[in-house]
C-alpha positions as CSV (number, residue, x, y, z in Angstrom):
1,M,49.9,-9.1,41.1
2,N,47.5,-11.5,39.3
3,Y,47.4,-10.5,35.6
4,L,45.1,-13.3,34.5
5,K,41.9,-11.2,34.0
6,I,43.4,-8.1,32.4
7,G,41.0,-6.7,29.8
8,K,43.0,-3.7,28.5
9,A,45.8,-1.3,29.5
10,T,43.5,0.9,31.6
11,D,43.1,-2.0,34.1
12,L,46.7,-1.4,35.0
13,T,48.7,1.5,36.4
14,G,52.3,2.8,36.3
15,K,54.9,1.0,34.3
16,D,52.6,-2.0,33.7
17,Y,50.0,0.4,32.1
18,L,52.7,1.9,29.8
19,F,54.1,-1.5,28.8
20,Y,50.7,-3.0,28.1
21,R,49.6,0.1,26.2
22,F,52.8,-0.3,24.0
23,L,51.9,-3.9,23.4
24,E,48.4,-2.9,22.3
25,M,49.8,-0.5,19.8
26,L,52.1,-3.1,18.1
27,P,49.6,-5.0,15.9
28,G,48.3,-1.8,14.3
29,L,51.8,-0.3,13.9
30,F,53.1,-3.5,12.3
31,S,50.2,-3.6,9.7
32,L,50.3,0.1,8.9
33,V,54.1,0.3,8.7
34,T,54.1,-2.7,6.3
35,L,51.6,-1.0,4.0
36,F,53.3,2.4,4.3
37,V,56.8,1.1,3.6
38,L,55.6,-0.7,0.5
39,L,53.8,2.4,-0.7
40,V,56.9,4.6,-0.2
41,L,59.2,2.1,-1.8
42,S,56.8,1.9,-4.8
43,Y,57.9,5.5,-5.5
44,F,61.5,5.5,-4.6
45,Q,62.4,1.8,-5.3
46,P,59.7,0.4,-7.6
47,V,61.9,-2.4,-8.8
48,W,62.3,-3.7,-5.2
49,V,58.6,-3.7,-4.7
50,A,58.1,-5.4,-8.1
51,Y,60.4,-8.2,-7.1
52,F,58.7,-8.4,-3.7
53,M,55.3,-8.7,-5.3
54,I,56.5,-11.6,-7.5
55,A,57.9,-13.3,-4.4
56,F,54.7,-12.5,-2.5
57,D,52.5,-14.0,-5.2
58,V,54.6,-17.2,-5.2
59,Y,54.2,-17.3,-1.4
60,W,50.4,-16.7,-1.8
61,L,50.2,-19.6,-4.3
62,L,52.1,-22.0,-2.0
63,L,49.9,-20.8,1.0
64,V,46.7,-21.6,-1.0
65,I,48.0,-25.1,-1.8
66,Y,49.1,-25.6,1.8
67,L,45.7,-24.5,3.2
68,A,43.8,-26.4,0.5
69,I,45.4,-29.7,1.7
70,Y,44.3,-28.9,5.3
71,L,40.8,-28.1,4.1
72,L,40.5,-31.4,2.3
73,V,41.9,-33.3,5.2
74,S,39.4,-31.6,7.6
75,Y,36.5,-32.2,5.2
76,F,37.2,-35.9,5.0
77,K,37.6,-36.1,8.8
78,L,34.3,-34.3,9.2
79,K,32.7,-36.6,6.7
80,K,34.0,-39.6,8.6
81,G,32.8,-38.1,11.9
82,K,29.3,-37.6,10.5
83,E,29.1,-41.3,9.7
84,I,30.0,-42.4,13.2
85,N,27.2,-43.4,15.6
86,W,28.6,-41.5,18.7
87,Q,25.9,-42.9,21.0
88,E,26.9,-46.4,20.1
89,K,30.6,-45.6,20.6
90,C,29.8,-44.1,24.0
91,E,27.8,-47.2,25.0
92,N,30.6,-49.5,23.9
93,L,33.0,-47.4,25.9
94,S,30.8,-47.8,28.9
95,L,30.7,-51.5,28.6
96,E,34.4,-51.6,28.7
97,S,34.5,-49.1,31.6
98,R,32.1,-51.1,33.7
99,K,34.5,-54.1,33.6
100,K,36.8,-51.9,35.8
101,V,36.3,-50.7,39.3
102,L,35.7,-47.0,39.3
103,D,39.0,-45.6,40.5
104,Q,38.3,-42.2,42.2
105,E,41.9,-41.8,43.2
106,L,43.1,-42.2,39.5
107,I,40.3,-39.8,38.4
108,S,41.5,-37.2,40.9
109,K,45.1,-37.6,39.5
110,I,43.9,-37.2,36.0
111,E,41.8,-34.1,37.0
112,N,44.9,-32.5,38.6
113,N,47.1,-33.5,35.6
114,E,49.2,-35.7,37.8
115,N,48.6,-38.6,35.4
116,R,48.7,-37.3,31.8
117,E,48.8,-40.6,30.0
118,T,45.6,-42.2,31.2
119,S,42.0,-41.6,29.9
120,L,39.0,-41.2,32.2
121,A,37.4,-44.3,30.5
122,S,40.4,-46.3,31.6
123,A,39.7,-45.1,35.2
124,G,36.2,-46.5,34.9
125,L,34.2,-43.3,34.2
126,C,31.2,-43.7,31.9
127,W,29.3,-41.2,29.8
128,E,26.2,-41.9,32.0
129,D,28.2,-40.3,34.9
130,L,28.5,-36.9,33.1
131,I,26.4,-33.8,33.5
132,Q,26.2,-31.4,30.6
133,V,25.7,-27.8,31.5
134,V,24.6,-25.7,28.6
135,I,24.7,-21.9,28.8
136,L,22.8,-19.8,26.2
137,P,23.6,-16.1,26.5
138,N,21.2,-13.8,24.7
139,A,20.0,-10.3,24.8
140,F,17.5,-8.8,22.2
141,E,17.1,-12.0,20.1
142,S,13.5,-13.2,19.5
143,A,11.8,-15.9,21.5
144,E,11.7,-18.0,18.3
145,I,15.5,-18.0,17.9
146,V,15.8,-19.1,21.6
147,R,13.2,-21.8,21.1
148,T,14.9,-23.2,18.0
149,C,18.2,-23.5,19.9
150,L,16.5,-25.2,22.9
151,N,14.7,-27.6,20.5
152,S,18.0,-28.6,19.0
153,L,19.2,-29.6,22.5
154,L,16.1,-31.8,22.9
155,N,16.7,-33.3,19.4
156,D,20.4,-34.0,20.1
157,G,19.6,-37.5,21.4
158,F,21.6,-37.1,24.6
159,P,19.5,-37.9,27.8
160,T,18.0,-34.6,28.9
161,K,18.1,-35.9,32.5
162,Q,21.8,-35.3,32.4
163,M,21.5,-31.7,31.1
164,I,21.4,-28.5,33.0
165,V,20.2,-25.7,30.6
166,V,20.6,-22.0,31.4
167,V,18.9,-19.3,29.3
168,A,21.0,-16.3,30.2
169,L,19.2,-13.1,29.7
170,E,20.1,-9.4,30.2
171,A,18.2,-7.5,32.8
172,R,18.8,-4.3,30.7
173,C,16.4,-5.7,28.1
174,G,13.6,-5.0,30.6
175,D,10.1,-6.4,29.9
176,L,11.3,-8.1,26.7
177,A,13.7,-10.3,28.8
178,I,11.1,-11.1,31.5
179,E,8.5,-12.0,28.9
180,K,11.0,-14.2,27.0
181,G,12.2,-15.8,30.2
182,N,8.8,-16.7,31.4
183,L,7.8,-18.1,28.0
184,M,10.9,-20.3,27.9
185,Q,10.4,-21.4,31.4
186,K,6.8,-22.4,30.6
187,E,7.7,-24.3,27.4
188,F,11.0,-26.0,28.5
189,G,11.1,-25.8,32.3
190,D,10.3,-29.5,32.8
191,R,12.2,-30.9,29.7
192,F,15.7,-31.1,31.3
193,R,17.3,-32.2,34.5
194,N,17.4,-28.5,35.5
195,F,16.2,-25.5,33.6
196,L,17.3,-22.1,34.8
197,V,16.6,-18.6,33.6
198,T,19.0,-15.9,34.7
199,Y,19.0,-12.2,34.4
200,H,22.4,-10.6,34.3
201,P,22.2,-7.2,36.2
202,D,23.1,-4.1,34.4
203,G,25.7,-1.6,35.5
204,I,28.1,-3.9,37.5
205,V,31.2,-1.9,38.1
206,G,34.2,-3.0,35.9
207,E,32.0,-5.0,33.5
208,L,31.7,-4.5,29.8
209,K,28.2,-5.0,28.4
210,G,28.7,-8.2,26.5
211,K,28.4,-12.0,26.3
212,G,31.3,-12.7,28.6
213,A,29.8,-10.9,31.6
214,N,26.4,-12.5,31.0
215,Q,27.6,-16.1,30.8
216,A,29.9,-15.6,33.8
217,W,27.0,-14.5,35.8
218,A,24.9,-17.4,34.6
219,A,27.6,-19.9,35.4
220,K,27.9,-18.5,39.0
221,Q,24.1,-18.9,39.4
222,V,24.3,-22.5,38.3
223,K,27.1,-23.1,40.9
224,S,25.2,-21.4,43.7
225,Q,21.7,-22.7,42.9
226,I,22.3,-26.2,41.6
227,I,25.8,-27.6,41.6
228,D,26.8,-26.7,45.2
229,P,23.4,-27.4,46.9
230,E,23.2,-30.8,45.2
231,G,26.8,-31.6,45.8
232,L,27.5,-32.5,42.2
233,D,31.0,-33.8,41.4
234,S,32.9,-31.1,39.5
235,A,35.0,-33.8,37.8
236,K,32.0,-35.0,36.0
237,I,30.6,-31.8,34.6
238,L,31.1,-30.4,31.1
239,V,30.1,-26.8,30.3
240,S,29.1,-25.8,26.8
241,V,28.4,-22.2,25.8
242,F,26.5,-21.7,22.6
243,D,25.6,-18.6,20.7
244,I,21.8,-18.3,20.9
245,D,21.4,-18.9,17.2
246,T,23.2,-22.3,17.4
247,I,21.5,-25.4,16.2
248,L,23.2,-28.6,17.0
249,S,23.7,-31.5,14.7
250,P,22.3,-34.6,16.5
251,G,24.9,-36.5,18.5
252,Y,26.9,-33.5,19.6
253,F,26.9,-34.4,23.3
254,Y,27.8,-38.0,22.6
255,C,30.7,-36.9,20.5
256,L,31.8,-34.5,23.2
257,S,31.5,-37.1,25.9
258,H,33.4,-39.7,23.9
259,K,36.3,-37.2,23.3
260,F,36.4,-36.1,26.9
261,L,36.5,-39.7,28.2
262,T,39.2,-40.9,25.8
263,V,41.8,-38.1,25.4
264,N,44.8,-37.7,27.7
265,S,44.7,-34.7,30.1
266,P,41.0,-34.1,29.5
267,Y,40.8,-31.4,32.2
268,R,43.5,-29.4,30.4
269,S,41.4,-29.2,27.2
270,S,38.6,-27.3,25.6
271,Y,36.5,-28.9,22.9
272,Q,35.8,-27.2,19.6
273,P,33.2,-28.3,17.0
274,I,33.2,-26.9,13.4
275,P,30.9,-23.9,13.0
276,V,28.8,-23.6,9.8
277,F,26.4,-20.9,9.0
278,H,23.5,-22.7,7.5
279,N,20.4,-21.7,9.5
280,N,19.4,-19.0,7.0
281,I,21.8,-19.8,4.2
282,W,19.2,-20.0,1.4
283,N,17.8,-16.5,1.8
284,A,20.9,-14.6,3.1
285,P,22.6,-12.1,0.8
286,F,25.4,-13.6,-1.4
287,F,28.2,-11.5,0.2
288,S,27.2,-12.7,3.7
289,R,27.2,-16.3,2.5
290,V,30.7,-16.0,1.0
291,A,32.1,-14.3,4.2
292,A,30.5,-16.9,6.4
293,A,31.7,-19.8,4.4
294,S,35.3,-18.4,4.4
295,N,35.1,-18.3,8.2
296,T,34.0,-21.9,8.3
297,F,36.8,-23.0,6.1
298,W,39.4,-21.2,8.2
299,Q,38.0,-23.0,11.3
300,M,38.1,-26.3,9.4
301,M,41.8,-25.8,8.5
302,M,42.6,-24.9,12.1
303,Q,41.0,-28.2,13.3
304,V,43.8,-30.1,11.6
305,R,46.4,-27.7,12.9
306,Q,45.7,-28.4,16.5
307,E,48.7,-26.6,17.8
308,S,47.1,-23.4,16.4
309,L,43.5,-24.2,17.4
310,V,41.7,-21.7,19.7
311,T,38.2,-21.8,21.1
312,Y,35.7,-19.9,18.9
313,S,32.0,-19.1,19.2
314,S,30.2,-22.2,20.4
315,H,32.5,-24.6,22.3
316,S,32.8,-26.8,25.4
317,M,35.1,-27.1,28.3
318,T,35.3,-28.7,31.8
319,Y,33.7,-27.1,34.8
320,R,36.9,-27.8,36.7
321,A,38.9,-25.4,34.4
322,L,36.1,-22.8,34.8
323,L,36.4,-22.9,38.5
324,D,40.2,-22.7,38.4
325,I,40.3,-19.5,36.4
326,G,37.2,-17.9,38.0
327,F,34.9,-18.2,35.0
328,W,34.9,-15.9,32.0
329,S,36.4,-12.4,31.9
330,T,33.8,-9.7,32.2
331,N,35.8,-6.7,31.0
332,M,36.5,-7.5,27.3
333,V,34.8,-8.3,24.0
334,S,36.4,-11.6,22.7
335,E,35.3,-13.9,25.5
336,D,35.2,-17.0,23.3
337,S,39.0,-17.0,22.6
338,R,40.0,-15.2,25.8
339,I,38.7,-18.1,27.9
340,F,41.3,-20.3,26.1
341,W,44.1,-17.8,26.7
342,N,43.1,-17.5,30.4
343,C,43.4,-21.3,30.7
344,L,46.7,-21.4,28.8
345,M,48.2,-18.8,31.1
346,Y,46.7,-20.3,34.3
347,Y,48.1,-23.7,33.5
348,N,51.4,-22.3,32.5
349,G,51.1,-23.4,28.8
350,E,49.7,-26.8,29.5
351,Y,46.3,-26.4,27.9
352,R,45.0,-27.2,24.4
353,V,41.9,-27.3,22.2
354,E,40.7,-30.8,21.1
355,P,38.9,-30.7,17.7
356,L,35.4,-32.2,17.4
357,Y,34.6,-33.2,13.8
358,H,31.0,-32.4,14.4
359,L,28.9,-29.5,13.0
360,V,27.1,-26.8,14.9
361,S,25.1,-24.4,12.7
362,M,24.5,-20.7,13.2
363,D,22.9,-17.7,11.4
364,I,24.5,-15.9,8.5
365,T,24.5,-12.1,9.0
366,A,21.2,-10.8,7.5
367,D,19.4,-7.6,8.4
368,K,16.2,-6.0,7.2
369,T,17.7,-4.5,4.1
370,T,20.8,-5.0,2.0
371,R,22.3,-1.7,3.2
372,L,21.8,-2.7,6.9
373,T,23.2,-6.2,6.2
374,V,26.4,-4.6,4.8
375,R,26.7,-2.5,7.9
376,S,26.0,-5.4,10.2
377,L,28.4,-7.7,8.5
378,Y,31.2,-5.1,8.6
379,K,30.6,-4.6,12.3
380,Q,30.5,-8.3,12.9
381,Q,33.8,-8.9,11.1
382,R,35.4,-5.9,13.0
383,R,34.2,-7.4,16.3
384,W,35.8,-10.7,15.4
385,A,39.0,-8.9,14.3
386,W,38.9,-7.2,17.7
387,G,40.2,-10.6,18.9
388,V,43.6,-8.9,18.4
389,E,43.1,-7.5,21.9
390,S,44.3,-10.9,23.2
391,L,47.7,-10.5,21.5
392,P,49.0,-7.9,24.0
393,Y,47.4,-10.0,26.8
394,L,49.3,-13.0,25.7
395,M,52.6,-11.2,25.3
396,F,52.2,-9.3,28.6
397,N,51.4,-12.5,30.7
398,T,54.1,-14.5,29.0
399,I,56.7,-11.9,29.9
400,K,55.4,-11.6,33.5
401,N,55.3,-15.4,34.0
402,W,58.2,-16.4,31.8
403,K,60.0,-18.6,34.4
404,N,57.0,-20.9,35.0
405,L,55.7,-21.3,31.5
406,K,56.0,-24.3,29.2
407,K,57.5,-22.0,26.6
408,K,57.1,-23.9,23.3
409,P,53.3,-23.9,23.0
410,V,52.9,-20.4,24.4
411,V,55.5,-18.8,22.1
412,G,54.1,-20.9,19.2
413,H,50.6,-19.4,19.9
414,I,51.9,-15.9,20.1
415,L,53.7,-16.3,16.7
416,V,50.6,-17.8,15.1
417,Q,48.5,-14.9,16.4
418,I,50.9,-12.2,15.2
419,Y,51.1,-13.8,11.8
420,G,47.3,-14.4,11.6
421,F,46.2,-10.8,12.5
422,H,48.9,-9.2,10.4
423,S,48.1,-11.3,7.3
424,W,44.3,-10.8,7.9
425,A,44.8,-7.0,7.8
426,T,47.4,-6.7,5.0
427,N,47.6,-9.7,2.6
428,A,44.5,-8.9,0.5
429,L,45.5,-5.2,0.3
430,I,49.0,-6.1,-0.8
431,I,47.7,-8.2,-3.6
432,A,44.8,-5.9,-4.7
433,V,46.5,-2.5,-4.2
434,I,50.2,-2.6,-3.6
435,G,50.8,-4.8,-6.6
436,W,49.8,-1.9,-8.9
437,M,51.8,0.8,-7.1
438,P,55.2,0.3,-8.8
439,M,53.5,1.0,-12.2
440,I,51.4,3.9,-10.8
441,L,54.0,5.6,-8.6
442,G,57.2,4.4,-10.2
443,G,57.0,6.7,-13.2
444,D,58.9,6.4,-16.4
445,R,62.0,5.1,-14.6
446,F,60.1,1.9,-13.8
447,N,57.5,1.7,-16.7
448,S,60.4,1.8,-19.2
449,T,61.9,-1.4,-17.8
450,V,61.2,-5.0,-19.0
451,L,60.1,-5.9,-15.5
452,S,57.2,-3.4,-15.6
453,G,55.9,-5.2,-18.7
454,N,56.3,-8.6,-17.2
455,L,55.0,-7.9,-13.7
456,P,51.2,-7.9,-14.6
457,A,51.6,-11.0,-16.6
458,I,53.5,-12.9,-13.9
459,S,51.2,-11.8,-11.2
460,S,48.1,-12.7,-13.2
461,F,49.5,-16.1,-14.0
462,L,50.3,-16.8,-10.3
463,M,46.9,-15.5,-9.1
464,N,45.1,-17.6,-11.7
465,L,46.9,-20.7,-10.4
466,A,45.9,-19.7,-6.9
467,M,42.2,-19.7,-8.0
468,I,42.4,-23.5,-7.4
469,G,41.8,-22.6,-3.7
470,M,38.6,-20.7,-4.6
471,V,37.4,-23.5,-6.8
472,L,38.0,-26.1,-4.0
473,S,36.2,-23.9,-1.5
474,A,33.2,-23.6,-3.8
475,I,33.0,-27.3,-4.2
476,I,33.3,-28.1,-0.5
477,S,30.8,-25.3,0.3
478,S,28.3,-27.0,-2.1
479,L,28.9,-30.4,-0.5
480,L,28.2,-29.0,3.0
481,L,25.0,-27.3,2.0
482,P,21.8,-28.4,3.8
483,K,18.9,-29.7,1.8
484,R,17.6,-27.1,-0.6
485,P,14.1,-25.8,0.3
486,K,11.3,-26.6,-2.2
487,Q,10.8,-23.0,-3.2
488,Y,14.2,-22.9,-4.7
489,S,15.3,-24.6,-8.0
490,A,18.6,-26.2,-8.8
491,W,19.7,-22.9,-10.3
492,K,20.0,-21.7,-6.7
493,N,22.8,-24.2,-6.1
494,I,24.6,-23.2,-9.2
495,A,24.3,-19.5,-8.3
496,M,25.7,-20.2,-4.8
497,I,28.8,-21.8,-6.4
498,L,29.3,-18.9,-8.8
499,E,29.1,-16.5,-5.9
500,W,32.7,-17.5,-5.0
501,V,34.0,-15.3,-7.8
502,C,33.2,-12.4,-5.3
503,V,35.9,-13.7,-2.9
504,P,38.6,-11.2,-4.0
505,I,36.2,-8.3,-3.2
506,T,34.7,-9.7,0.0
507,I,38.1,-10.5,1.6
508,I,39.0,-6.8,1.2
509,I,35.6,-5.2,2.2
510,F,34.7,-7.7,4.9
511,G,38.2,-8.9,5.8
512,A,41.2,-6.7,5.5
513,I,39.5,-3.4,6.0
514,P,37.5,-4.2,9.2
515,C,40.6,-6.0,10.6
516,L,42.8,-3.0,10.0
517,D,40.0,-0.8,11.4
518,A,40.0,-2.9,14.6
519,Q,43.8,-2.7,14.9
520,I,43.9,1.1,14.4
521,K,41.3,1.5,17.1
522,L,43.4,-0.6,19.5
523,L,46.5,1.4,18.4
524,R,44.7,4.6,19.4
525,G,43.3,3.2,22.6
526,K,39.7,3.5,21.3
527,Y,38.4,0.4,22.9
528,M,35.4,-1.3,21.3
529,G,32.2,-2.5,22.9
530,F,30.4,-5.7,22.2
531,W,28.4,-5.5,18.9
532,I,25.3,-7.8,19.0
533,T,24.8,-8.9,15.4
534,P,21.0,-8.7,14.5
535,K,19.4,-12.1,14.0
536,I,16.8,-11.7,11.2
537,R,15.3,-14.9,9.7
538,N,12.9,-14.5,6.8
């Protein structure tokens, strides 16, 4: 049986269903048992937990230093990348490529991964040969948000005659979708090589209402209406999927093209830019800003740790890989990361994500009122944490295909995912809650010891040292800020730096708790749907 497109345990039957269901329960059980055991031991063996907390605080300090180094490295790589004229680099690369005879046989070997040490530029392929397919899935977002995204494509600088743009709408949005589609067709229909508006039908059996199903439908329409009729070469097509609120930094497609043409095994790679949430940063609520910046910094650190990097939100990949795996899964929520796991499994572990040190900007969560924003941000973070659904998928497919896999990268990814989701759900709660439990639950038998008097002082000292990570994050956040609008004074910049003191609270309310919530839902088999975060720009 082909297990590549499993979405959840209910897609299976018999022993496979039982085993997959067991794997779905593991992440939530692991997190809950960790917290429960520490709570119980805080009563029966408070000294053990006290020593554990001291060790954990030391670990946390070392982790902060470790990640701070990665953040700094990523920031300087990003700074260097922003200074590069990617168009000029592509043109110089083309000059070198044109000195060679275009070797179609070698390109075919590179495409099939038979030659892993040669770049496409070495085979004579030029950036002018490439077609950029851009898919923009959206549902209830306003025409203005779609328009802003499309204008950023025009302003990128890459020749629009090499771009196929798809505005992927949902038929279930009714007249709103038709009106928006007609408006975009009128305004942008003649601005690109091809401009296609698609309407994803509602109610297709086996599909989950979400972004993955929409963009899979859109990609199939591009194939049937443009690529196949025109006989376009699949080896020369790159596909980018952008959240509809994405605004590109100029030069993105030149940067992408250069990377694609110069890396080894380019068809066994996805390409990931750095997401920042700057579109509405100056008027978004402070807690949304801090949560969004924290997410950006995590992605920046992962860019340096390429062995752990996974596709997220707006990203690019080859059309060849999409054809091989049969496009995006249509039956699960986390389509942005799942497409990478699909490729990793299909190619038996020989697939990776190449980092692009180039920014793409999206919206910070902001709703009509503060209360609604809190609700929307929590749901957004829980949806992101629902990416834990890919952990049972990975483990299940790895076991089923163990003999054929390149084991080191696959097992490495599984361990990183286990650690990541467990620490996301538990670390902040261990520091903020469990650290106090020996003194609260331990009673006189603990509070009369010397250790009980020293525990708060030791923990406070280590946590204060760990604040270096928060200070560094605040500094880099301020360096990445877009130009301040005229209606705001310099005090706004200062206030946005001071907001970082809220990090200890935000990582619990909008980090650990929604992540634990998602894991408990998966543990109980209460599968989530796709939450569309409202896009409100003042």
